[in-house]
C-alpha positions in Angstrom: -4.8 43.8 -49.6 -2.4 41.2 -50.9 1.4 42.0 -51.2 1.1 41.9 -55.0 -1.9 44.3 -55.0 -0.1 46.6 -52.6 3.0 46.6 -54.8 0.9 47.4 -57.9 -0.8 50.3 -56.1 2.6 51.8 -55.1 3.8 51.5 -58.6 0.8 53.3 -60.0 1.2 56.1 -57.5 4.8 56.4 -58.3 4.0 56.7 -62.0 1.3 59.3 -61.2 3.8 61.4 -59.2 6.4 61.2 -62.0 4.1 61.9 -64.9 4.5 65.5 -66.0 1.7 67.6 -67.6 2.0 68.9 -71.1 2.6 72.4 -69.6 5.5 71.1 -67.6 6.9 69.3 -70.5 6.7 72.5 -72.6 8.4 74.6 -69.9 11.1 72.0 -69.2 12.0 71.6 -72.9 12.0 75.4 -73.5 14.3 75.8 -70.5 16.6 73.1 -71.8 16.9 74.7 -75.2 17.2 78.2 -73.8 19.9 77.1 -71.3 17.9 78.8 -68.5 18.5 82.2 -70.2 16.0 84.8 -71.2 16.1 84.2 -74.9 13.5 83.2 -77.5 13.3 79.8 -79.2 11.7 79.2 -82.5 8.3 77.5 -82.4 9.4 75.1 -85.1 12.5 74.1 -83.1 10.6 73.6 -79.9 7.7 71.7 -81.4 10.2 69.3 -83.1 12.0 68.8 -79.8 8.7 68.0 -78.1 7.6 65.8 -81.0 4.1 67.2 -80.8 1.5 67.8 -83.4 0.7 71.4 -84.2 -2.7 71.4 -82.6 -1.4 70.3 -79.2 1.6 72.7 -79.4 -0.6 75.7 -80.1 -3.1 74.8 -77.4 -0.4 74.4 -74.6 1.4 77.5 -75.8 -1.7 79.6 -75.7 -2.5 78.4 -72.1 1.0 79.2 -71.0 0.9 82.7 -72.6 -2.5 83.4 -70.8 -0.8 82.4 -67.5 2.2 84.7 -68.2 4.6 81.8 -68.0 6.0 82.4 -71.4 6.4 85.3 -73.8 6.0 85.2 -77.5 8.2 86.7 -80.2 7.6 87.6 -83.8 9.4 86.9 -87.0 9.1 84.0 -89.4 7.6 81.0 -87.7 7.3 82.9 -84.4 9.2 82.1 -81.1 8.7 81.7 -77.4 10.7 82.4 -74.3 10.5 81.8 -70.5 8.8 84.7 -68.8 10.7 84.0 -65.5 13.8 82.2 -66.5 16.0 81.3 -63.5 18.4 84.1 -62.9 17.2 85.9 -66.1 17.8 89.6 -66.6 16.0 91.8 -69.0 17.5 94.1 -71.5 18.7 97.4 -70.1 16.5 100.3 -71.3 17.8 103.8 -70.8 15.3 106.7 -70.8 16.7 110.0 -72.1 14.3 112.9 -71.4 14.0 116.5 -70.2 12.6 117.1 -66.8 10.0 119.3 -68.2 8.5 116.0 -69.5 8.5 114.3 -66.1 4.8 113.5 -66.2 5.0 111.9 -69.6 8.0 109.9 -68.5 6.3 108.7 -65.4 3.2 107.6 -67.3 5.3 105.8 -69.9 7.1 103.8 -67.2 3.8 102.5 -65.9 3.1 101.1 -69.3 6.5 99.6 -69.5 6.2 97.9 -66.1 4.5 94.7 -67.5 7.6 94.2 -69.7 9.8 94.4 -66.6 7.6 91.7 -64.9 8.1 89.5 -68.0 11.9 90.0 -67.6 12.1 91.6 -71.1 13.5 94.9 -69.9 15.0 96.7 -66.9 14.5 100.5 -67.1 17.0 103.1 -66.0 16.5 106.9 -65.8 18.2 109.7 -63.8 15.6 109.6 -61.0 17.4 106.4 -59.9 20.5 108.4 -59.0 21.5 108.1 -55.4 22.5 111.0 -53.1 26.2 111.9 -53.4 26.7 110.2 -56.8 28.5 112.0 -59.6 25.4 112.3 -61.8 27.2 112.8 -65.1 29.4 109.7 -64.6 26.6 107.5 -63.5 24.4 108.6 -66.4 27.2 108.0 -68.9 27.9 104.6 -67.4 24.3 103.5 -67.7 24.0 104.9 -71.2 27.1 102.8 -72.2 25.4 99.6 -70.8 22.0 100.2 -72.4 20.6 97.7 -74.9 17.8 100.1 -75.8 17.7 103.9 -75.6 14.4 105.7 -75.5 14.5 109.4 -76.6 11.5 111.2 -75.2 11.4 114.0 -77.7 9.8 117.4 -77.2 10.9 121.0 -77.8 12.5 121.0 -74.3 14.4 117.8 -75.2 15.7 119.4 -78.4 16.6 122.6 -76.6 18.4 120.8 -73.8 22.2 120.9 -74.3 22.7 117.8 -72.2 19.9 115.7 -73.7 20.6 116.7 -77.3 24.4 117.2 -77.4 25.5 114.6 -74.9 23.0 111.8 -74.5 21.6 111.8 -78.0 25.0 112.0 -79.7 26.4 109.1 -77.8 23.2 107.0 -78.1 23.3 107.4 -81.9 27.0 106.4 -82.0 26.2 103.2 -80.1 23.2 102.6 -82.4 25.4 103.0 -85.5 27.9 100.5 -83.9 25.0 98.0 -83.3 25.6 98.1 -79.6 22.2 99.6 -78.8 18.9 100.3 -80.4 17.7 103.9 -80.3 13.9 104.5 -80.3 12.7 108.1 -80.6 9.3 108.7 -78.9 7.6 112.0 -79.9 5.9 113.4 -76.8 4.9 116.9 -78.0 4.9 118.5 -81.4 8.2 120.1 -82.3 10.7 120.5 -85.1 12.2 117.0 -85.0 12.2 116.4 -88.8 15.8 117.7 -89.2 17.1 116.0 -86.1 19.8 113.3 -86.6 17.3 110.7 -85.2 14.6 111.5 -87.8 15.8 108.7 -90.1 14.9 106.1 -87.4 11.5 104.5 -86.9 9.6 106.7 -84.5 6.9 106.0 -81.9 4.0 106.3 -81.4 2.3 105.1 -84.6 2.9 107.4 -87.6 5.1 109.6 -85.3 2.0 111.3 -84.0 3.0 113.1 -80.8 1.6 111.5 -77.6 0.1 114.8 -76.6 -2.1 114.9 -79.7 -3.8 111.6 -79.0 -7.3 111.8 -77.5 -6.3 109.1 -75.0 -2.8 109.3 -73.6 -2.9 105.7 -72.3 -3.6 104.5 -75.8 -0.6 106.4 -77.1 1.7 105.1 -74.4 0.4 101.6 -74.9 1.4 101.9 -78.5 4.9 103.0 -77.5 5.1 100.1 -75.0 4.1 97.6 -77.7 6.8 99.0 -80.0 9.4 98.6 -77.2 8.2 95.0 -76.6 8.7 94.2 -80.3 12.2 95.5 -80.3 13.1 93.7 -77.0 11.8 90.4 -78.4 13.7 90.9 -81.6 17.0 91.7 -79.8 16.5 88.7 -77.5 15.8 86.4 -80.4 18.9 87.4 -82.2 21.2 87.2 -79.1 
């Protein structure tokens, strides 16, 4: 091989190594616009920054969603965000529940786990208390830091002085101050209609108690999808 041909071969190899795929370009531009934070960027903004036609943009976006590299948001025009942004931290989700509903809570956490892997949320509940901690102070501290508060509503929740008079009251105060989003989840039929949270949008769909669904997984999936929508909305507006 002549020196000229060798130089041309090295140049071609160099260009090949430096050429980024469409997926890499998408991720890199999204990271640049998001500032390596876990927040959503509008599809219109990102497509304009990439200078791509709509067909290519949609194709690459769908491939990245299927590979769980990005998450999608709703709203006008839609939005996308990095699923594993460097140093990203999900929204803090506080679970307020009565221990009589431990099984419901445990099953719901399983359905929320995919949202944690996507770095949308990080859950906290009182089973994360460590030995020797002052439980009321730790619970209060985590409630104050929560971005989302799930109220797992049942007759036992309503009859619990701590859940109803302490956690619920403070959660609704933070909701009114726009410091947190409160989401009531009806687990079992009870007289919740006159409760102070009755004016809020409830889950599952149509406020039908989880225990009344033929398939509990279907009910809890509906709840998890509702939580995802709220998380995406909050991240998009942050």
